[in-house]
PyMOL Python script that loads the backbone (N, CA, C, O; Angstrom):
from pymol import cmd

cmd.read_pdbstr("""\
ATOM      1  N   MET A   1      90.207 107.109 123.708  1.00  0.00           N
ATOM      2  CA  MET A   1      90.878 108.311 123.246  1.00  0.00           C
ATOM      3  C   MET A   1      92.282 108.424 123.846  1.00  0.00           C
ATOM      4  O   MET A   1      93.191 108.956 123.210  1.00  0.00           O
ATOM      5  N   THR A   2      92.448 107.935 125.036  1.00  0.00           N
ATOM      6  CA  THR A   2      93.760 108.000 125.675  1.00  0.00           C
ATOM      7  C   THR A   2      94.799 107.262 124.848  1.00  0.00           C
ATOM      8  O   THR A   2      95.922 107.735 124.676  1.00  0.00           O
ATOM      9  N   THR A   3      94.414 106.097 124.336  1.00  0.00           N
ATOM     10  CA  THR A   3      95.345 105.314 123.510  1.00  0.00           C
ATOM     11  C   THR A   3      95.779 106.120 122.296  1.00  0.00           C
ATOM     12  O   THR A   3      96.960 106.135 121.949  1.00  0.00           O
ATOM     13  N   PHE A   4      94.829 106.794 121.647  1.00  0.00           N
ATOM     14  CA  PHE A   4      95.156 107.574 120.460  1.00  0.00           C
ATOM     15  C   PHE A   4      96.009 108.786 120.799  1.00  0.00           C
ATOM     16  O   PHE A   4      96.926 109.140 120.057  1.00  0.00           O
ATOM     17  N   ARG A   5      95.702 109.413 121.917  1.00  0.00           N
ATOM     18  CA  ARG A   5      96.520 110.561 122.330  1.00  0.00           C
ATOM     19  C   ARG A   5      97.957 110.121 122.620  1.00  0.00           C
ATOM     20  O   ARG A   5      98.909 110.824 122.279  1.00  0.00           O
ATOM     21  N   ASN A   6      98.105 108.965 123.244  1.00  0.00           N
ATOM     22  CA  ASN A   6      99.441 108.456 123.544  1.00  0.00           C
ATOM     23  C   ASN A   6     100.178 108.011 122.287  1.00  0.00           C
ATOM     24  O   ASN A   6     101.393 108.181 122.181  1.00  0.00           O
ATOM     25  N   THR A   7      99.441 107.441 121.333  1.00  0.00           N
ATOM     26  CA  THR A   7     100.049 106.945 120.105  1.00  0.00           C
ATOM     27  C   THR A   7     100.382 108.080 119.145  1.00  0.00           C
ATOM     28  O   THR A   7     101.412 108.050 118.471  1.00  0.00           O
ATOM     29  N   PHE A   8      99.508 109.082 119.088  1.00  0.00           N
ATOM     30  CA  PHE A   8      99.683 110.207 118.170  1.00  0.00           C
ATOM     31  C   PHE A   8      99.648 111.532 118.932  1.00  0.00           C
ATOM     32  O   PHE A   8      98.725 112.323 118.739  1.00  0.00           O
ATOM     33  N   PRO A   9     100.633 111.789 119.794  1.00  0.00           N
ATOM     34  CA  PRO A   9     100.589 113.005 120.606  1.00  0.00           C
ATOM     35  C   PRO A   9     100.570 114.271 119.736  1.00  0.00           C
ATOM     36  O   PRO A   9     101.376 114.434 118.820  1.00  0.00           O
ATOM     37  N   GLY A  10      99.626 115.155 120.056  1.00  0.00           N
ATOM     38  CA  GLY A  10      99.523 116.410 119.332  1.00  0.00           C
ATOM     39  C   GLY A  10      98.841 116.318 117.979  1.00  0.00           C
ATOM     40  O   GLY A  10      98.758 117.315 117.261  1.00  0.00           O
ATOM     41  N   HIS A  11      98.339 115.112 117.612  1.00  0.00           N
ATOM     42  CA  HIS A  11      97.759 114.930 116.282  1.00  0.00           C
ATOM     43  C   HIS A  11      96.325 114.415 116.301  1.00  0.00           C
ATOM     44  O   HIS A  11      95.779 114.107 115.241  1.00  0.00           O
ATOM     45  N   LEU A  12      95.710 114.313 117.443  1.00  0.00           N
ATOM     46  CA  LEU A  12      94.356 113.787 117.530  1.00  0.00           C
ATOM     47  C   LEU A  12      93.369 114.820 116.995  1.00  0.00           C
ATOM     48  O   LEU A  12      93.228 115.911 117.548  1.00  0.00           O
ATOM     49  N   ILE A  13      92.683 114.454 115.900  1.00  0.00           N
ATOM     50  CA  ILE A  13      91.694 115.346 115.296  1.00  0.00           C
ATOM     51  C   ILE A  13      90.317 114.924 115.784  1.00  0.00           C
ATOM     52  O   ILE A  13      89.847 113.832 115.465  1.00  0.00           O
ATOM     53  N   SER A  14      89.682 115.773 116.543  1.00  0.00           N
ATOM     54  CA  SER A  14      88.330 115.503 117.027  1.00  0.00           C
ATOM     55  C   SER A  14      87.765 116.796 117.606  1.00  0.00           C
ATOM     56  O   SER A  14      88.443 117.820 117.685  1.00  0.00           O
ATOM     57  N   ARG A  15      86.525 116.711 118.000  1.00  0.00           N
ATOM     58  CA  ARG A  15      85.866 117.901 118.548  1.00  0.00           C
ATOM     59  C   ARG A  15      86.621 118.474 119.746  1.00  0.00           C
ATOM     60  O   ARG A  15      86.720 119.691 119.903  1.00  0.00           O
ATOM     61  N   PHE A  16      87.147 117.594 120.583  1.00  0.00           N
ATOM     62  CA  PHE A  16      87.887 118.038 121.771  1.00  0.00           C
ATOM     63  C   PHE A  16      89.338 117.583 121.728  1.00  0.00           C
ATOM     64  O   PHE A  16      89.986 117.468 122.769  1.00  0.00           O
ATOM     65  N   GLY A  17      89.850 117.323 120.533  1.00  0.00           N
ATOM     66  CA  GLY A  17      91.205 116.814 120.382  1.00  0.00           C
ATOM     67  C   GLY A  17      92.246 117.909 120.297  1.00  0.00           C
ATOM     68  O   GLY A  17      91.959 119.088 120.502  1.00  0.00           O
ATOM     69  N   ASP A  18      93.473 117.485 119.988  1.00  0.00           N
ATOM     70  CA  ASP A  18      94.596 118.411 119.866  1.00  0.00           C
ATOM     71  C   ASP A  18      94.433 119.331 118.651  1.00  0.00           C
ATOM     72  O   ASP A  18      94.816 120.501 118.677  1.00  0.00           O
ATOM     73  N   VAL A  19      93.854 118.768 117.596  1.00  0.00           N
ATOM     74  CA  VAL A  19      93.588 119.528 116.371  1.00  0.00           C
ATOM     75  C   VAL A  19      92.070 119.601 116.229  1.00  0.00           C
ATOM     76  O   VAL A  19      91.422 118.563 116.088  1.00  0.00           O
ATOM     77  N   PRO A  20      91.491 120.789 116.263  1.00  0.00           N
ATOM     78  CA  PRO A  20      90.032 120.879 116.199  1.00  0.00           C
ATOM     79  C   PRO A  20      89.475 120.324 114.890  1.00  0.00           C
ATOM     80  O   PRO A  20      90.029 120.574 113.820  1.00  0.00           O
ATOM     81  N   TRP A  21      88.392 119.579 114.979  1.00  0.00           N
ATOM     82  CA  TRP A  21      87.714 119.053 113.803  1.00  0.00           C
ATOM     83  C   TRP A  21      87.087 120.226 113.059  1.00  0.00           C
ATOM     84  O   TRP A  21      86.361 121.021 113.655  1.00  0.00           O
ATOM     85  N   PRO A  22      87.363 120.340 111.755  1.00  0.00           N
ATOM     86  CA  PRO A  22      86.819 121.477 111.005  1.00  0.00           C
ATOM     87  C   PRO A  22      85.398 121.210 110.525  1.00  0.00           C
ATOM     88  O   PRO A  22      85.221 120.642 109.447  1.00  0.00           O
ATOM     89  N   PRO A  23      84.385 121.598 111.288  1.00  0.00           N
ATOM     90  CA  PRO A  23      83.009 121.318 110.874  1.00  0.00           C
ATOM     91  C   PRO A  23      82.659 122.019 109.571  1.00  0.00           C
ATOM     92  O   PRO A  23      82.970 123.194 109.379  1.00  0.00           O
ATOM     93  N   ARG A  24      82.013 121.287 108.687  1.00  0.00           N
ATOM     94  CA  ARG A  24      81.528 121.812 107.404  1.00  0.00           C
ATOM     95  C   ARG A  24      82.630 122.404 106.525  1.00  0.00           C
ATOM     96  O   ARG A  24      82.371 123.297 105.718  1.00  0.00           O
ATOM     97  N   SER A  25      83.840 121.916 106.679  1.00  0.00           N
ATOM     98  CA  SER A  25      84.956 122.412 105.882  1.00  0.00           C
ATOM     99  C   SER A  25      84.795 121.999 104.427  1.00  0.00           C
ATOM    100  O   SER A  25      84.497 120.836 104.156  1.00  0.00           O
ATOM    101  N   PRO A  26      84.983 122.920 103.478  1.00  0.00           N
ATOM    102  CA  PRO A  26      84.894 122.554 102.062  1.00  0.00           C
ATOM    103  C   PRO A  26      86.031 121.641 101.629  1.00  0.00           C
ATOM    104  O   PRO A  26      85.974 121.056 100.547  1.00  0.00           O
ATOM    105  N   ASP A  27      87.060 121.511 102.453  1.00  0.00           N
ATOM    106  CA  ASP A  27      88.180 120.638 102.122  1.00  0.00           C
ATOM    107  C   ASP A  27      87.885 119.179 102.427  1.00  0.00           C
ATOM    108  O   ASP A  27      88.631 118.295 102.004  1.00  0.00           O
ATOM    109  N   LEU A  28      86.813 118.916 103.151  1.00  0.00           N
ATOM    110  CA  LEU A  28      86.474 117.548 103.513  1.00  0.00           C
ATOM    111  C   LEU A  28      85.540 116.962 102.461  1.00  0.00           C
ATOM    112  O   LEU A  28      84.628 117.630 101.974  1.00  0.00           O
ATOM    113  N   SER A  29      85.785 115.706 102.125  1.00  0.00           N
ATOM    114  CA  SER A  29      84.956 115.045 101.118  1.00  0.00           C
ATOM    115  C   SER A  29      83.768 114.349 101.780  1.00  0.00           C
ATOM    116  O   SER A  29      83.656 114.290 103.005  1.00  0.00           O
ATOM    117  N   THR A  30      82.898 113.830 100.938  1.00  0.00           N
ATOM    118  CA  THR A  30      81.752 113.079 101.431  1.00  0.00           C
ATOM    119  C   THR A  30      82.205 111.920 102.305  1.00  0.00           C
ATOM    120  O   THR A  30      81.603 111.635 103.341  1.00  0.00           O
ATOM    121  N   CYS A  31      83.263 111.263 101.881  1.00  0.00           N
ATOM    122  CA  CYS A  31      83.759 110.130 102.670  1.00  0.00           C
ATOM    123  C   CYS A  31      84.247 110.571 104.043  1.00  0.00           C
ATOM    124  O   CYS A  31      84.114 109.834 105.020  1.00  0.00           O
ATOM    125  N   ASP A  32      84.812 111.774 104.119  1.00  0.00           N
ATOM    126  CA  ASP A  32      85.235 112.281 105.429  1.00  0.00           C
ATOM    127  C   ASP A  32      84.049 112.385 106.374  1.00  0.00           C
ATOM    128  O   ASP A  32      84.152 112.035 107.550  1.00  0.00           O
ATOM    129  N   PHE A  33      82.927 112.864 105.861  1.00  0.00           N
ATOM    130  CA  PHE A  33      81.739 113.031 106.699  1.00  0.00           C
ATOM    131  C   PHE A  33      81.067 111.697 106.997  1.00  0.00           C
ATOM    132  O   PHE A  33      80.745 111.394 108.146  1.00  0.00           O
ATOM    133  N   PHE A  34      80.863 110.913 105.958  1.00  0.00           N
ATOM    134  CA  PHE A  34      80.114 109.664 106.106  1.00  0.00           C
ATOM    135  C   PHE A  34      80.929 108.585 106.807  1.00  0.00           C
ATOM    136  O   PHE A  34      80.465 107.970 107.767  1.00  0.00           O
ATOM    137  N   LEU A  35      82.146 108.362 106.319  1.00  0.00           N
ATOM    138  CA  LEU A  35      82.957 107.285 106.881  1.00  0.00           C
ATOM    139  C   LEU A  35      83.675 107.721 108.148  1.00  0.00           C
ATOM    140  O   LEU A  35      83.563 107.064 109.183  1.00  0.00           O
ATOM    141  N   GLY A  36      84.407 108.819 108.076  1.00  0.00           N
ATOM    142  CA  GLY A  36      85.200 109.246 109.226  1.00  0.00           C
ATOM    143  C   GLY A  36      84.392 109.828 110.352  1.00  0.00           C
ATOM    144  O   GLY A  36      84.745 109.651 111.518  1.00  0.00           O
ATOM    145  N   GLY A  37      83.332 110.509 110.042  1.00  0.00           N
ATOM    146  CA  GLY A  37      82.586 111.213 111.070  1.00  0.00           C
ATOM    147  C   GLY A  37      81.329 110.524 111.545  1.00  0.00           C
ATOM    148  O   GLY A  37      80.730 110.951 112.532  1.00  0.00           O
ATOM    149  N   GLY A  38      80.921 109.485 110.878  1.00  0.00           N
ATOM    150  CA  GLY A  38      79.642 108.898 111.255  1.00  0.00           C
ATOM    151  C   GLY A  38      79.606 107.390 111.185  1.00  0.00           C
ATOM    152  O   GLY A  38      79.957 106.692 112.137  1.00  0.00           O
ATOM    153  N   TYR A  39      79.181 106.910 110.055  1.00  0.00           N
ATOM    154  CA  TYR A  39      78.902 105.483 109.870  1.00  0.00           C
ATOM    155  C   TYR A  39      80.071 104.590 110.290  1.00  0.00           C
ATOM    156  O   TYR A  39      79.931 103.760 111.188  1.00  0.00           O
ATOM    157  N   LEU A  40      81.212 104.761 109.644  1.00  0.00           N
ATOM    158  CA  LEU A  40      82.348 103.878 109.918  1.00  0.00           C
ATOM    159  C   LEU A  40      82.871 104.069 111.341  1.00  0.00           C
ATOM    160  O   LEU A  40      83.185 103.102 112.034  1.00  0.00           O
ATOM    161  N   LYS A  41      82.958 105.300 111.756  1.00  0.00           N
ATOM    162  CA  LYS A  41      83.473 105.591 113.093  1.00  0.00           C
ATOM    163  C   LYS A  41      82.644 104.892 114.173  1.00  0.00           C
ATOM    164  O   LYS A  41      83.194 104.298 115.099  1.00  0.00           O
ATOM    165  N   SER A  42      81.334 104.968 114.046  1.00  0.00           N
ATOM    166  CA  SER A  42      80.482 104.355 115.068  1.00  0.00           C
ATOM    167  C   SER A  42      80.640 102.832 115.089  1.00  0.00           C
ATOM    168  O   SER A  42      80.593 102.213 116.152  1.00  0.00           O
ATOM    169  N   ARG A  43      80.826 102.240 113.921  1.00  0.00           N
ATOM    170  CA  ARG A  43      80.969 100.789 113.847  1.00  0.00           C
ATOM    171  C   ARG A  43      82.336 100.338 114.372  1.00  0.00           C
ATOM    172  O   ARG A  43      82.429  99.338 115.084  1.00  0.00           O
ATOM    173  N   VAL A  44      83.381 101.065 114.023  1.00  0.00           N
ATOM    174  CA  VAL A  44      84.739 100.698 114.461  1.00  0.00           C
ATOM    175  C   VAL A  44      84.879 100.870 115.976  1.00  0.00           C
ATOM    176  O   VAL A  44      85.416  99.991 116.650  1.00  0.00           O
ATOM    177  N   TYR A  45      84.407 101.981 116.507  1.00  0.00           N
ATOM    178  CA  TYR A  45      84.587 102.241 117.931  1.00  0.00           C
ATOM    179  C   TYR A  45      83.665 101.413 118.812  1.00  0.00           C
ATOM    180  O   TYR A  45      83.848 101.366 120.029  1.00  0.00           O
ATOM    181  N   ALA A  46      82.685 100.765 118.218  1.00  0.00           N
ATOM    182  CA  ALA A  46      81.851  99.839 118.987  1.00  0.00           C
ATOM    183  C   ALA A  46      82.689  98.655 119.471  1.00  0.00           C
ATOM    184  O   ALA A  46      82.356  98.019 120.471  1.00  0.00           O
ATOM    185  N   HIS A  47      83.772  98.365 118.760  1.00  0.00           N
ATOM    186  CA  HIS A  47      84.672  97.260 119.123  1.00  0.00           C
ATOM    187  C   HIS A  47      85.683  97.674 120.188  1.00  0.00           C
ATOM    188  O   HIS A  47      86.356  96.830 120.780  1.00  0.00           O
ATOM    189  N   LYS A  48      85.782  98.973 120.425  1.00  0.00           N
ATOM    190  CA  LYS A  48      86.719  99.531 121.414  1.00  0.00           C
ATOM    191  C   LYS A  48      88.165  99.048 121.190  1.00  0.00           C
ATOM    192  O   LYS A  48      88.731  98.363 122.042  1.00  0.00           O
ATOM    193  N   PRO A  49      88.759  99.411 120.038  1.00  0.00           N
ATOM    194  CA  PRO A  49      90.142  98.994 119.772  1.00  0.00           C
ATOM    195  C   PRO A  49      91.107  99.572 120.811  1.00  0.00           C
ATOM    196  O   PRO A  49      90.986 100.732 121.207  1.00  0.00           O
ATOM    197  N   HIS A  50      92.059  98.755 121.242  1.00  0.00           N
ATOM    198  CA  HIS A  50      93.007  99.179 122.278  1.00  0.00           C
ATOM    199  C   HIS A  50      94.389  99.497 121.731  1.00  0.00           C
ATOM    200  O   HIS A  50      95.171 100.191 122.381  1.00  0.00           O
ATOM    201  N   THR A  51      94.692  98.998 120.553  1.00  0.00           N
ATOM    202  CA  THR A  51      96.003  99.252 119.958  1.00  0.00           C
ATOM    203  C   THR A  51      95.804  99.780 118.546  1.00  0.00           C
ATOM    204  O   THR A  51      94.712  99.692 117.985  1.00  0.00           O
ATOM    205  N   LEU A  52      96.862 100.323 117.983  1.00  0.00           N
ATOM    206  CA  LEU A  52      96.803 100.805 116.617  1.00  0.00           C
ATOM    207  C   LEU A  52      96.494  99.652 115.660  1.00  0.00           C
ATOM    208  O   LEU A  52      95.724  99.824 114.715  1.00  0.00           O
ATOM    209  N   ASN A  53      97.079  98.498 115.893  1.00  0.00           N
ATOM    210  CA  ASN A  53      96.797  97.333 115.046  1.00  0.00           C
ATOM    211  C   ASN A  53      95.340  96.903 115.157  1.00  0.00           C
ATOM    212  O   ASN A  53      94.727  96.532 114.156  1.00  0.00           O
ATOM    213  N   ASP A  54      94.782  96.950 116.360  1.00  0.00           N
ATOM    214  CA  ASP A  54      93.355  96.637 116.539  1.00  0.00           C
ATOM    215  C   ASP A  54      92.504  97.613 115.728  1.00  0.00           C
ATOM    216  O   ASP A  54      91.553  97.210 115.058  1.00  0.00           O
ATOM    217  N   LEU A  55      92.850  98.886 115.793  1.00  0.00           N
ATOM    218  CA  LEU A  55      92.102  99.907 115.064  1.00  0.00           C
ATOM    219  C   LEU A  55      92.158  99.638 113.559  1.00  0.00           C
ATOM    220  O   LEU A  55      91.134  99.664 112.876  1.00  0.00           O
ATOM    221  N   LYS A  56      93.350  99.384 113.058  1.00  0.00           N
ATOM    222  CA  LYS A  56      93.505  99.115 111.626  1.00  0.00           C
ATOM    223  C   LYS A  56      92.688  97.907 111.196  1.00  0.00           C
ATOM    224  O   LYS A  56      92.019  97.935 110.163  1.00  0.00           O
ATOM    225  N   GLU A  57      92.746  96.864 111.980  1.00  0.00           N
ATOM    226  CA  GLU A  57      92.000  95.649 111.628  1.00  0.00           C
ATOM    227  C   GLU A  57      90.490  95.887 111.702  1.00  0.00           C
ATOM    228  O   GLU A  57      89.744  95.413 110.845  1.00  0.00           O
ATOM    229  N   ASP A  58      90.043  96.611 112.709  1.00  0.00           N
ATOM    230  CA  ASP A  58      88.611  96.924 112.819  1.00  0.00           C
ATOM    231  C   ASP A  58      88.145  97.754 111.625  1.00  0.00           C
ATOM    232  O   ASP A  58      87.050  97.534 111.108  1.00  0.00           O
ATOM    233  N   ILE A  59      88.963  98.698 111.189  1.00  0.00           N
ATOM    234  CA  ILE A  59      88.609  99.504 110.014  1.00  0.00           C
ATOM    235  C   ILE A  59      88.505  98.611 108.789  1.00  0.00           C
ATOM    236  O   ILE A  59      87.545  98.713 108.024  1.00  0.00           O
ATOM    237  N   ARG A  60      89.479  97.740 108.599  1.00  0.00           N
ATOM    238  CA  ARG A  60      89.434  96.817 107.450  1.00  0.00           C
ATOM    239  C   ARG A  60      88.181  95.953 107.479  1.00  0.00           C
ATOM    240  O   ARG A  60      87.524  95.764 106.455  1.00  0.00           O
ATOM    241  N   GLN A  61      87.856  95.436 108.647  1.00  0.00           N
ATOM    242  CA  GLN A  61      86.689  94.566 108.777  1.00  0.00           C
ATOM    243  C   GLN A  61      85.382  95.299 108.494  1.00  0.00           C
ATOM    244  O   GLN A  61      84.445  94.709 107.956  1.00  0.00           O
ATOM    245  N   GLU A  62      85.313  96.557 108.844  1.00  0.00           N
ATOM    246  CA  GLU A  62      84.076  97.319 108.656  1.00  0.00           C
ATOM    247  C   GLU A  62      83.947  97.916 107.261  1.00  0.00           C
ATOM    248  O   GLU A  62      82.832  98.147 106.793  1.00  0.00           O
ATOM    249  N   ILE A  63      85.061  98.167 106.594  1.00  0.00           N
ATOM    250  CA  ILE A  63      85.009  98.735 105.245  1.00  0.00           C
ATOM    251  C   ILE A  63      84.605  97.683 104.216  1.00  0.00           C
ATOM    252  O   ILE A  63      83.855  97.980 103.285  1.00  0.00           O
ATOM    253  N   ARG A  64      85.093  96.471 104.378  1.00  0.00           N
ATOM    254  CA  ARG A  64      84.830  95.415 103.390  1.00  0.00           C
ATOM    255  C   ARG A  64      83.358  95.249 103.034  1.00  0.00           C
ATOM    256  O   ARG A  64      83.032  95.188 101.848  1.00  0.00           O
ATOM    257  N   PRO A  65      82.464  95.174 103.998  1.00  0.00           N
ATOM    258  CA  PRO A  65      81.066  94.918 103.623  1.00  0.00           C
ATOM    259  C   PRO A  65      80.257  96.138 103.183  1.00  0.00           C
ATOM    260  O   PRO A  65      79.071  95.998 102.884  1.00  0.00           O
ATOM    261  N   ILE A  66      80.858  97.327 103.133  1.00  0.00           N
ATOM    262  CA  ILE A  66      80.091  98.507 102.730  1.00  0.00           C
ATOM    263  C   ILE A  66      79.683  98.355 101.269  1.00  0.00           C
ATOM    264  O   ILE A  66      80.520  98.148 100.390  1.00  0.00           O
ATOM    265  N   ASP A  67      78.413  98.461 101.039  1.00  0.00           N
ATOM    266  CA  ASP A  67      77.823  98.261  99.725  1.00  0.00           C
ATOM    267  C   ASP A  67      78.049  99.484  98.832  1.00  0.00           C
ATOM    268  O   ASP A  67      77.907 100.622  99.277  1.00  0.00           O
ATOM    269  N   ARG A  68      78.397  99.238  97.583  1.00  0.00           N
ATOM    270  CA  ARG A  68      78.612 100.343  96.636  1.00  0.00           C
ATOM    271  C   ARG A  68      77.341 101.181  96.447  1.00  0.00           C
ATOM    272  O   ARG A  68      77.419 102.393  96.243  1.00  0.00           O
ATOM    273  N   GLN A  69      76.195 100.545  96.514  1.00  0.00           N
ATOM    274  CA  GLN A  69      74.939 101.285  96.369  1.00  0.00           C
ATOM    275  C   GLN A  69      74.741 102.268  97.522  1.00  0.00           C
ATOM    276  O   GLN A  69      74.221 103.367  97.329  1.00  0.00           O
ATOM    277  N   LEU A  70      75.159 101.864  98.716  1.00  0.00           N
ATOM    278  CA  LEU A  70      75.069 102.761  99.869  1.00  0.00           C
ATOM    279  C   LEU A  70      75.961 103.979  99.641  1.00  0.00           C
ATOM    280  O   LEU A  70      75.539 105.108  99.893  1.00  0.00           O
ATOM    281  N   LEU A  71      77.177 103.763  99.171  1.00  0.00           N
ATOM    282  CA  LEU A  71      78.080 104.881  98.893  1.00  0.00           C
ATOM    283  C   LEU A  71      77.532 105.771  97.784  1.00  0.00           C
ATOM    284  O   LEU A  71      77.675 106.992  97.848  1.00  0.00           O
ATOM    285  N   ALA A  72      76.908 105.179  96.771  1.00  0.00           N
ATOM    286  CA  ALA A  72      76.307 105.963  95.689  1.00  0.00           C
ATOM    287  C   ALA A  72      75.185 106.851  96.229  1.00  0.00           C
ATOM    288  O   ALA A  72      75.056 108.002  95.813  1.00  0.00           O
ATOM    289  N   ARG A  73      74.374 106.329  97.150  1.00  0.00           N
ATOM    290  CA  ARG A  73      73.300 107.129  97.755  1.00  0.00           C
ATOM    291  C   ARG A  73      73.874 108.286  98.576  1.00  0.00           C
ATOM    292  O   ARG A  73      73.346 109.398  98.563  1.00  0.00           O
ATOM    293  N   VAL A  74      74.956 108.001  99.281  1.00  0.00           N
ATOM    294  CA  VAL A  74      75.606 109.062 100.072  1.00  0.00           C
ATOM    295  C   VAL A  74      76.089 110.168  99.143  1.00  0.00           C
ATOM    296  O   VAL A  74      75.901 111.349  99.438  1.00  0.00           O
ATOM    297  N   MET A  75      76.708 109.800  98.025  1.00  0.00           N
ATOM    298  CA  MET A  75      77.195 110.791  97.068  1.00  0.00           C
ATOM    299  C   MET A  75      76.028 111.594  96.471  1.00  0.00           C
ATOM    300  O   MET A  75      76.114 112.814  96.331  1.00  0.00           O
ATOM    301  N   ASP A  76      74.941 110.897  96.124  1.00  0.00           N
ATOM    302  CA  ASP A  76      73.773 111.591  95.573  1.00  0.00           C
ATOM    303  C   ASP A  76      73.204 112.590  96.569  1.00  0.00           C
ATOM    304  O   ASP A  76      72.865 113.714  96.200  1.00  0.00           O
ATOM    305  N   ASP A  77      73.099 112.186  97.825  1.00  0.00           N
ATOM    306  CA  ASP A  77      72.589 113.086  98.859  1.00  0.00           C
ATOM    307  C   ASP A  77      73.509 114.296  99.023  1.00  0.00           C
ATOM    308  O   ASP A  77      73.040 115.421  99.194  1.00  0.00           O
ATOM    309  N   PHE A  78      74.804 114.059  98.971  1.00  0.00           N
ATOM    310  CA  PHE A  78      75.774 115.141  99.102  1.00  0.00           C
ATOM    311  C   PHE A  78      75.603 116.141  97.960  1.00  0.00           C
ATOM    312  O   PHE A  78      75.620 117.352  98.181  1.00  0.00           O
ATOM    313  N   LYS A  79      75.438 115.630  96.743  1.00  0.00           N
ATOM    314  CA  LYS A  79      75.270 116.510  95.573  1.00  0.00           C
ATOM    315  C   LYS A  79      73.999 117.345  95.690  1.00  0.00           C
ATOM    316  O   LYS A  79      73.983 118.512  95.299  1.00  0.00           O
ATOM    317  N   LYS A  80      72.933 116.750  96.227  1.00  0.00           N
ATOM    318  CA  LYS A  80      71.666 117.471  96.381  1.00  0.00           C
ATOM    319  C   LYS A  80      71.800 118.633  97.366  1.00  0.00           C
ATOM    320  O   LYS A  80      71.158 119.671  97.207  1.00  0.00           O
ATOM    321  N   LYS A  81      72.648 118.443  98.395  1.00  0.00           N
ATOM    322  CA  LYS A  81      72.804 119.469  99.417  1.00  0.00           C
ATOM    323  C   LYS A  81      73.777 120.561  99.017  1.00  0.00           C
ATOM    324  O   LYS A  81      73.764 121.653  99.586  1.00  0.00           O
ATOM    325  N   ALA A  82      74.624 120.266  98.034  1.00  0.00           N
ATOM    326  CA  ALA A  82      75.666 121.232  97.622  1.00  0.00           C
ATOM    327  C   ALA A  82      75.112 122.357  96.790  1.00  0.00           C
ATOM    328  O   ALA A  82      75.859 123.241  96.372  1.00  0.00           O
TER     329      ALA A  82
END
""", "prot")
cmd.dss("prot")
cmd.show_as("cartoon", "prot")
cmd.util.cbc("prot")
cmd.orient("prot")
């Protein structure tokens, strides 16, 4: 988190960041919850990126293998809860 705070001062969006994460915000899409808040985040941060370029590359590496059927199930679940 220190790297991100130093790279993006005043712009870190997280539970304890500079910009509070808006829980259950209607402005956030399914991808915000699934990719940004859960699945993708846990996979990317498991690599512990140290630079912005590392972060970008880790995101690219983790997004590529995501199956379309998995995303379709996430969307279906989201619709059921709405």
